[in-house]
C-alpha positions in Angstrom: 103.5 92.3 119.0 101.0 95.0 118.2 99.3 95.1 114.8 100.2 97.9 112.5 97.4 99.8 110.7 97.7 102.4 107.9 95.0 105.0 107.6 94.6 106.8 104.3 92.6 110.1 104.1 90.0 110.9 101.5 89.9 113.4 98.6 90.1 117.1 99.3 91.0 117.0 103.0 94.4 116.5 104.7 95.5 113.5 106.8 95.4 115.5 110.0 91.6 115.1 110.0 92.2 111.4 110.9 94.4 112.1 113.9 91.5 111.8 116.4 90.7 108.4 115.0 94.4 107.4 115.0 94.7 108.4 118.6 91.5 106.5 119.6 93.1 103.4 117.9 96.6 104.0 119.1 96.5 102.4 122.5 96.1 99.0 121.0 97.8 99.4 117.6 100.7 101.1 115.8 98.8 103.5 113.6 100.2 105.5 110.8 98.2 108.2 108.9 99.7 108.4 105.4 99.0 111.1 102.9 97.5 110.2 99.5 99.8 110.6 96.4 99.8 114.1 94.8 99.7 113.1 91.2 98.4 114.7 88.0 97.8 111.2 86.7 94.4 109.7 87.2 95.6 106.2 86.4 94.9 103.9 89.4 98.1 101.9 88.7 100.2 105.1 89.3 98.5 105.8 92.7 98.8 102.2 93.8 102.4 101.9 92.7 103.4 104.9 94.9 101.4 103.6 97.9 102.7 100.1 97.5 106.3 101.4 97.5 105.8 103.8 100.3 103.6 101.8 102.8 104.9 99.0 105.0 103.8 95.4 104.1 102.2 92.9 106.5 99.9 95.5 108.0 96.2 96.4 108.1 95.1 98.8 105.4 92.3 101.2 106.2 91.0 104.4 104.5 88.2 106.9 104.4 86.3 107.6 101.2 88.9 107.7 98.3 91.5 106.4 100.8 89.3 103.4 101.5 88.9 102.7 97.8 92.7 102.8 97.3 93.2 100.7 100.4 90.8 98.0 98.9 92.6 98.0 95.6 96.0 97.8 97.3 94.8 95.0 99.6 93.8 93.0 96.6 97.1 93.6 94.9 99.0 92.5 98.0 96.9 89.5 98.8 98.4 87.6 101.7 100.9 90.4 102.3 97.9 92.5 103.7 96.7 91.6 107.2 93.2 92.9 106.6 91.1 95.7 105.1 88.9 98.3 106.7 87.0 101.0 104.7 85.2 104.0 106.1 82.4 105.7 104.1 83.8 104.1 101.0 82.0 102.4 98.0 83.0 99.8 95.4 82.3 102.4 92.8 81.9 106.1 93.6 79.8 107.1 90.6 76.6 105.2 89.8 76.1 103.1 86.7 73.5 100.6 85.5 75.4 97.8 87.1 76.2 99.7 90.4 73.3 102.1 91.1 73.9 102.7 94.8 76.5 105.5 94.3 76.7 109.2 93.5 74.5 110.0 90.4 76.7 110.6 87.3 75.1 114.1 86.7 75.9 115.1 90.3 79.5 114.0 89.9 79.9 115.8 86.5 78.6 119.1 88.0 81.0 118.7 91.0 84.0 118.1 88.7 83.1 121.1 86.6 82.8 123.2 89.7 86.3 122.1 90.8 87.7 123.1 87.4 86.1 126.5 87.6 86.7 127.4 91.3 88.5 124.7 93.3 88.4 126.8 96.5 84.6 127.3 96.5 84.1 123.6 95.5 86.2 122.4 98.5 84.2 124.5 100.9 81.0 123.0 99.4 82.6 119.6 99.8 83.3 120.2 103.5 79.6 121.1 104.0 78.5 117.9 102.2 80.8 115.8 104.4 79.3 117.3 107.5 75.7 116.8 106.3 73.9 114.3 108.4 76.0 114.8 111.5 74.6 116.3 114.7 76.4 119.6 114.5 76.6 120.2 110.7 77.7 123.8 110.8 80.3 123.3 113.5 81.7 120.2 111.9 81.8 121.9 108.5 83.9 124.7 110.0 86.3 122.1 111.5 86.6 120.4 108.1 87.4 123.6 106.4 90.5 123.9 108.6 91.7 120.7 106.8 91.3 121.8 103.2 94.6 121.4 101.3 96.7 124.2 99.8 95.8 124.8 96.2 96.9 121.9 94.0 94.3 121.9 91.3 95.9 119.2 89.0 96.1 116.7 91.8 92.6 117.5 93.0 91.2 117.0 89.5 93.2 113.8 89.0 91.8 112.5 92.3 88.3 113.2 91.2 88.9 111.4 87.9 90.3 108.5 89.8 87.2 108.4 92.0 85.1 108.2 88.9 87.1 105.4 87.3 87.9 103.1 90.2 85.8 100.0 90.2 86.7 97.8 93.2 84.1 95.1 92.7 86.7 92.5 91.5 89.2 93.6 94.1 86.8 93.2 97.0 85.7 89.8 95.8 89.3 88.7 95.3 90.7 89.7 98.7 90.3 86.8 101.1 91.7 88.5 104.2 89.4 90.0 106.9 87.3 92.9 105.6 85.2 95.4 107.5 83.3 98.2 105.6 81.7 100.9 107.8 79.1 103.2 106.3 77.2 106.3 107.6 73.4 106.3 107.6 73.0 109.9 106.5 76.0 110.1 104.1 75.4 112.6 101.3 78.3 111.3 99.2 78.3 107.5 99.7 74.8 106.1 100.1 74.4 103.7 103.0 72.2 101.7 100.7 75.4 100.4 99.1 75.9 98.2 102.2 73.9 95.2 100.9 75.6 95.3 97.5 79.0 95.5 99.1 78.3 92.6 101.4 77.2 90.5 98.4 80.7 91.0 96.9 82.7 89.8 99.9 84.1 86.3 100.2 84.2 86.9 103.9 83.7 90.0 106.0 81.3 92.5 107.5 79.4 95.6 106.5 77.9 97.9 109.2 76.0 101.2 109.1 76.4 103.7 111.8 73.2 105.6 112.6 72.7 109.4 112.8 76.0 110.5 111.2 77.3 111.5 107.8 80.4 111.2 105.6 82.6 113.0 108.1 81.9 110.4 110.8 85.7 109.8 110.9 85.8 113.0 112.9 82.4 113.1 114.4 82.3 109.5 115.6 86.0 108.7 116.0 85.7 106.8 119.3 82.8 104.7 118.0 84.6 103.9 114.8 87.8 103.0 116.7 85.9 100.6 119.0 84.3 98.8 116.0 87.6 98.6 114.2 89.5 97.3 117.2 86.8 94.7 118.0 87.0 93.5 114.4 90.8 93.3 114.4 90.8 91.3 117.7 88.3 88.9 116.3 90.3 88.4 113.2 93.4 87.6 115.2 91.5 85.0 117.2 90.3 83.1 114.1 
């Protein structure tokens, strides 16, 4: 029987962005791209409750950016009812602190949040440019990403940003004993690749790899390469 894998998108971009990756995975797996909750609450428990109710059990959980952080938290909640975890351009903590410095500086995050409050549309376009930064065709990829910006839903967008700032998955990553793979992008403007060593130190078992010459939007720019790494990891996990 084929494995089932759930793919969760990131903040500010719709799930259709992940379809090329889902297609690259789909020959070997049953892949489902699932939208993030659209909530005005920024409480992690509310987001996880909805995902836990909606998503099938006994499957692999994977996600990009915020989706990866939610996948990690849900994997820890489910424990043995989760087959494994894969995160893409995702950190244990999105905003830097004294105890987790390899993340977005707090001042940068605060300015981004304020910009989203004042003009969500302009902030989303800037976000698309940041996602494309570091990839081979930054301008072309940025235009592609702008086709995946959501319809205006400012309360949910702001709640998602607050959730990003509050989520701390260090305990979750350390607690989940199933297979874990965390893939980072070398030129990521939002999640520093330097977080890789700190992530690896948290894991009871698992792998952390950094893809060269790409940025945060490597889920679109490097879909085939990501799919190959993910499928190899899942096959190895099944053989253990």
